[in-house]
Each structure stands twice: as C-alpha cells, then as structure tokens.
C-alpha positions in Angstrom: 78.5 120.3 87.6 78.5 116.9 87.4 79.6 115.2 83.7 79.4 111.7 84.1 76.2 111.1 83.7 74.6 108.8 81.2 72.8 112.4 79.9 76.0 113.7 79.3 77.4 111.4 77.0 73.9 110.7 75.2 73.9 114.4 74.5 76.9 114.1 72.9 76.6 111.5 70.5 73.5 113.0 69.0 75.1 116.0 68.4 77.9 113.9 66.8 75.3 111.6 64.8 73.3 114.2 63.8 76.0 116.4 62.2 77.5 113.2 60.4 74.4 112.3 58.8 73.8 115.9 57.7 77.4 115.1 56.2 75.9 112.2 54.4 72.7 114.0 53.3 75.0 116.4 51.6 76.9 113.5 50.0 80.2 114.5 51.8 81.2 111.1 53.1 84.5 112.3 54.3 83.4 115.3 57.0 80.3 112.7 58.2 83.2 110.1 58.9 85.7 112.5 60.3 82.3 113.6 62.6 81.9 110.2 63.8 85.3 109.2 64.6 85.5 113.2 66.9 82.6 111.7 68.2 83.8 108.6 69.4 87.0 109.9 70.2 85.4 112.6 72.5 82.8 109.9 74.1 85.5 107.2 74.9 88.3 110.2 76.1 86.1 111.8 78.5 84.3 108.6 80.0 88.0 107.2 80.6 89.1 110.5 82.2 86.3 110.9 84.8 86.0 107.4 86.0 89.7 107.0 86.1 89.7 109.9 88.4 86.6 108.4 90.4 88.7 105.1 91.1 91.6 106.7 92.1 90.1 109.1 94.6 88.4 105.9 95.9 92.0 104.1 96.0 90.2 101.3 93.9 92.2 99.0 91.9 92.7 100.4 87.9 92.8 96.9 86.8 88.7 97.2 85.0 87.5 95.8 81.4 85.9 99.5 80.8 89.5 100.6 81.1 90.8 98.5 78.2 87.7 98.6 76.0 88.0 102.6 76.0 91.1 103.1 74.2 91.0 100.0 72.0 87.3 101.6 71.0 89.6 104.8 69.5 92.0 102.3 67.3 89.5 100.4 65.7 87.4 103.6 64.6 90.7 105.3 63.9 91.7 102.1 61.7 88.4 101.8 59.8 87.5 106.0 59.8 91.3 107.0 58.9 91.7 105.8 55.3 88.2 106.8 54.4 89.3 110.7 55.5 90.4 112.7 53.3 93.4 114.4 55.0 97.4 113.9 54.3 98.9 111.0 53.5 102.3 111.2 55.2 103.3 107.2 54.8 101.7 105.3 52.2 102.8 100.9 51.3 101.8 98.0 50.2 101.8 95.1 52.2 101.6 90.9 50.9 99.9 88.9 53.7 98.2 85.5 53.4 95.9 86.4 50.6 97.2 86.9 47.3 95.6 90.7 47.2 98.2 93.1 48.6 97.2 95.1 51.8 97.9 98.8 52.0 99.8 100.4 54.9 99.6 104.1 55.3 100.2 106.8 58.4 98.1 109.8 57.8 96.7 112.8 60.4 94.0 110.7 61.7 96.5 107.9 62.4 98.3 110.3 64.6 95.9 111.1 66.6 95.7 107.4 67.9 99.2 107.5 69.3 98.0 108.7 72.8 95.5 105.9 73.3 97.6 103.4 72.5 100.4 104.4 74.9 97.5 104.3 77.5 96.3 100.7 76.3 100.0 99.6 76.4 100.8 100.7 79.6 97.6 99.2 80.8 98.7 95.6 79.5 102.2 96.3 80.7 101.0 96.8 84.5 99.1 93.2 83.7 101.4 91.4 82.1 104.2 92.4 84.4 102.3 91.9 87.6 102.3 95.1 88.8 99.0 94.3 89.3 97.7 92.0 90.5 93.9 91.8 89.7 91.6 92.4 86.8 88.4 93.6 88.0 85.8 92.7 85.2 81.7 92.5 85.9 82.1 92.9 89.3 84.3 90.6 90.3 88.5 90.8 90.4 90.7 87.5 89.1 93.9 87.4 90.3 95.2 85.5 87.7 97.1 87.2 84.6 95.2 84.8 82.3 92.4 87.0 82.1 94.0 90.1 80.9 96.6 88.0 78.4 92.9 86.4 77.0 91.0 89.9 76.7 94.3 91.5 75.0 94.5 88.3 72.6 90.7 88.9 71.3 91.8 92.2 70.9 94.3 92.1 68.8 93.1 89.4 66.6 90.0 91.5 66.0 92.1 94.6 65.1 94.1 92.5 62.9 91.0 90.6 61.2 89.2 94.0 60.9 92.8 95.5 58.5 92.9 91.8 56.2 89.0 92.2 55.9 89.0 95.5 54.2 92.9 95.3 53.1 93.9 98.1 55.0 96.2 98.7 57.9 96.8 101.9 59.8 100.3 101.5 61.0 100.1 103.2 64.2 96.5 101.2 65.1 98.4 98.1 63.7 101.7 98.6 66.2 98.9 97.2 69.2 99.1 93.9 67.4 103.3 93.9 67.6 103.3 94.7 70.9 100.8 92.3 71.7 103.0 89.7 70.2 106.6 91.3 72.0 104.7 90.9 75.2 103.8 87.6 74.5 107.3 86.1 73.9 108.5 88.6 76.6 106.4 87.4 79.8 104.8 84.5 78.7 107.4 82.7 76.5 110.8 83.8 77.8 109.8 84.0 81.4 109.4 80.3 81.6 112.7 79.4 80.3 114.2 82.4 82.6 112.0 80.4 86.0 113.7 77.1 84.9 117.2 78.6 84.4 116.5 80.4 87.5 115.4 76.9 89.3 118.6 75.2 87.6 120.9 77.8 89.2 119.4 77.4 92.7 119.5 73.5 92.6 123.2 74.2 91.8 124.6 76.4 94.1 122.2 74.0 96.6 124.6 71.0 95.9 127.5 72.8 95.9 126.5 74.5 99.4 126.1 71.2 100.6 129.2 69.1 98.9 131.3 71.9 100.7 129.9 71.6 103.9 130.0 67.6 103.8 134.1 67.9 102.9 134.7 70.6 105.6 132.9 67.9 108.6 134.8 65.4 106.9 138.2 67.0 107.7 137.2 68.7 110.8 136.2 65.2 112.1 139.7 63.9 111.0 141.6 67.0 112.6 140.2 66.1 115.4 141.1 62.3 115.7 144.8 63.2 114.9 145.2 65.6 117.6 143.4 63.4 120.4 146.1 60.3 119.0 148.8 62.9 119.6 148.0 64.4 123.0 147.8 60.4 124.2 150.8 59.5 122.5 152.5 62.7 124.3 151.0 61.8 127.9 149.8 65.0 128.0 146.1 65.9 129.2 144.6 68.8 128.7 143.6 71.1 131.9 140.9 73.7 132.1 142.4 77.0 132.6 139.5 78.0 135.2 139.7 75.0 137.5 139.2 75.4 141.0 136.7 76.3 143.5 135.0 80.0 143.3 135.0 82.1 146.2 132.1 82.7 148.6 131.6 86.5 147.9 131.4 86.0 144.2 128.6 83.0 144.6 126.4 85.3 146.4 126.9 88.2 144.1 126.0 86.3 141.6 123.4 85.2 143.5 121.6 88.6 144.0 122.4 89.6 140.0 120.0 86.5 139.6 117.2 87.4 141.8 117.3 91.2 140.9 117.3 90.4 137.4 114.3 87.3 137.6 112.3 90.0 139.8 112.7 92.7 137.0 111.4 89.7 134.5 108.5 89.0 136.5 107.9 93.2 136.9 108.4 93.5 133.1 105.7 90.7 132.3 103.2 91.6 134.8 103.2 95.6 133.6 102.4 93.7 130.0 99.7 91.9 131.1 98.2 94.9 133.0 97.5 96.4 129.7 94.3 96.2 128.4 94.3 97.8 125.5 97.2 97.6 122.1 98.9 101.0 120.8 98.8 99.8 117.1 96.8 101.2 114.6 95.3 99.4 111.9 94.1 100.7 108.8 90.5 99.5 107.8 91.0 97.5 104.4 94.6 96.6 104.8 94.8 94.1 107.9 90.8 93.4 108.0 90.3 90.2 108.9 86.7 89.5 110.5 83.2 91.7 110.5 83.1 92.7 114.2 79.7 94.0 114.3 76.6 93.1 113.3 73.9 96.0 113.0 69.9 95.7 114.2 67.5 96.0 111.6 64.5 95.7 114.0 62.4 93.4 111.5 62.0 96.4 109.0 61.8 94.9 105.6 61.9 98.4 103.9 65.6 98.9 105.2 66.2 95.6 103.7 65.4 95.3 100.5 67.6 96.7 97.4 66.5 100.2 95.7 64.2 99.8 92.7 61.9 97.0 91.4 64.0 93.4 92.4 63.2 89.9 92.1 64.3 86.8 94.0 66.6 85.8 91.2 68.4 89.7 92.1 69.1 88.8 95.3 72.2 86.9 95.1 75.9 87.5 96.2 76.7 90.7 94.7 80.5 89.0 94.6 80.0 85.5 94.0 76.7 85.5 92.4 75.8 82.3 94.7 72.1 82.0 96.1 71.8 82.6 99.7 71.5 79.6 102.0 70.4 79.4 105.5 73.3 78.1 106.1 75.5 80.6 105.4 76.6 82.7 108.2 76.3 87.2 108.1 75.2 88.6 104.8 76.5 92.7 104.4 74.0 95.1 102.9 75.6 98.1 100.6 74.3 101.1 102.5 73.1 103.0 99.5 71.6 99.9 96.8 71.3 97.8 99.5 72.0 94.7 97.6 73.2 92.0 99.4 76.6 90.2 99.7 78.4 87.3 101.9 80.5 88.6 104.6 83.6 87.4 103.9 83.4 88.5 100.2 82.5 91.7 101.7 86.2 91.7 103.9 88.1 90.5 100.4 86.7 92.7 98.5 87.1 96.3 100.4 90.4 95.0 100.9 90.9 96.2 97.6 88.4 98.9 96.6 86.3 101.2 98.8 83.3 101.2 96.3 80.2 98.9 96.1 80.7 96.5 93.9 76.9 96.6 92.3 77.0 100.4 92.9 80.1 101.8 92.7 79.3 104.2 95.1 82.0 105.0 98.2 81.6 103.3 101.6 82.6 105.1 104.4 85.8 104.1 106.2 83.5 103.5 109.6 81.3 101.3 107.7 83.8 99.6 105.6 85.1 97.9 109.4 81.2 98.2 111.1 78.2 98.0 108.5 75.7 99.7 108.5 73.2 96.9 107.5 73.9 93.4 108.5 71.9 90.2 109.3 72.3 86.4 109.4 71.3 84.4 106.3 69.0 82.6 108.0 66.9 85.7 108.6 67.8 87.7 105.4 66.4 84.4 103.9 63.2 83.6 105.7 62.1 87.8 105.9 63.1 89.0 102.7 63.9 86.6 99.8 60.9 84.3 100.9 58.3 87.4 101.0 59.1 88.6 97.7 
C-alpha cells in the first residue's frame, strides 16, 4: 500500500479536525488543542519519513526545503499549543525581555515531544552550515551557496522568537532552536572568518620564513664554493675526473645493444597501446557525465513531445533554469514521465546529483540518464511544439 499520497494525508487531517471540532463543541478546548497537535505531529512526521526514504533510495541530495519545514511545523504547533493543553508542568518561571511585561517560560509533557524534531532540524542545518552538504534544493533548483540555508534558518528562528514574544510564553525546548541558531551563526559565519584570516597569516609567515632560509642557504653555498676554488688555485692542484680515459670497444657495443633493444621494446609498447580501440575504464553515470552522446528521434509525432496534462506556452520553459527556449539553443531533453523540457546542459548537471525528475520527482532509469529517451533540437521543439500550442 502506497502511503505517500495526498489522499492519505487528507484523510488524516480531516479526522483530526473533526475530532478537534467535537471537543470544541463540548467546551473542552484543552482536548481540542491536543487533537490538533497530534494531527500536525502525525502528518509532518509521516510525510518526512516517507520523503526521506524515497529520496535516499534514489540517491538524491537530502537538502530540500520540505525537510526543513516539516520539523519546524511541529515546533511551531508545539510552542503555540503546549501551554493551552492541561498537562503536567515540569519547569516554570518568568523571563523579562524587551517589554515591561514578563514572559512565561515552561517545560511540560508536550514540550518533551518536541525533542525529536528539534534534533532532526538542527542536524540538517548542521550539515548545511558545516558544508557537509554542498547544496540546498528549493523549488526544484539547487543552490550551492550556504547563504540560502542560513537565510532560511534565520527566518525560521526570528518567526519562532516573535511568536513567543507576541504571546508572552516561551516553550524552553522550542526556544532552543533560536539559541542553537545563534551558536551556529557565531561558529560557522563569524569565528570562521577570523580563523581563515589566522590561517592565511600563518601560511604567509611560513612562506616568508622558508624563502628567507633558502636565500641564506644559497648565499652560504656560493661563498663556500668561491673559497674552495680560491684555495685550489693557490695550492696549484687541479681536480682530475676519476672516470677519465677511453672506454673499451666491447663496452661500447654492449651499450649500443642495450639501447637498441630498449628502443624496440618501447616501440612495441607504443604500438600495442595505439592498437587498443576500447578503454577498460568503467565510468558510473552521474559521476563523470559531461555531454550527451545520444539524440533520440521522435519522427515528428507531436503527441510524444507534449507534457502530460493541460499545458500553456508559459509552462514550456526549462524546468531547471526557468528560462524560455530559443531556436539558437542546442539540445532539449524531455522527462520520460511528465515530458517537461529542459536544457541538455542543465539536465546533465542535475542528473549528477539526483536521479529524480526536477518536475515530477519520478525516478529516471540509469540507461536514460546517459542516453535520454526523448531529446530534440531546440529549433525543432520551438517550431513544432511551442508555436503550435
């Protein structure tokens, strides 16, 4: 049974909302908020687990905006609903911040359920900030810079802090997300700058020290050689080469035979290398993929080129860079599932990090990664497909 469908999540959401509405009708707001919290927790956890399993199976990078927003939704709902649910309070106190009115801080049993999503969320952002994951996927576009995940982390931290400041109540477990964001900011974006400057200074000092030592050593060696030559001239001694004297004829013939045999061996090796027509090196698709070596023939059948469903001309742009196609472009590759187009070079870059379609998230077979099933020149695609819509 396939659980990762919209009907599954819709049915769970409807059940949770109906149960909460029944509790609200009986003036039991605490149980109603608890039902809503359980619904949000179940939906976000199930979606996160199924998507994580799906993306891991198809070796796609786990750097999607969805993986960040799902645990954060649990944190927000827990911070907003935990103080409205009648449960056992473990820690409670008052905190005076920027306003004259003090804010309440607390930890209850609902707060303890926020520990798993907090750990998952901080682990994901740790991979982004520490450059262990060199990309962040958002709206089917891959960002190689750390600025995008840091900006998203900052927005989430400020929104969570503003929510607690607005209602004058802070859940301690949920507020740890803001504290950890401050720690990551200082560690990976402030202290790392000073560390990089220190490393550059050390490298420069080491380079100058090595250069100074080399110049001193070369000057000392030149002085010693001049002094040695002067002493030899004064003493009248002339250095004699110990290997002076004519070589024998047999030695000359022997060396000639060795040289001729070695040259023949080298010639034979070169000839054997040139005679090979195939390389024994195996290249995995997606790792060393540079260009597309195959263009499939569509034989003018427009139905094979049109994307699935109702489309407009504005939809037929590159699904990677979102730019419109021009007749001057080279090759266009179509997804074998949804038939949406993309530039061949963008397709090559995308398939190196993910085997899923950037539009429909369906897996692309390994045979179609290096030899796309549907590919056509940009000029033919513009004239035969886009202009005829």
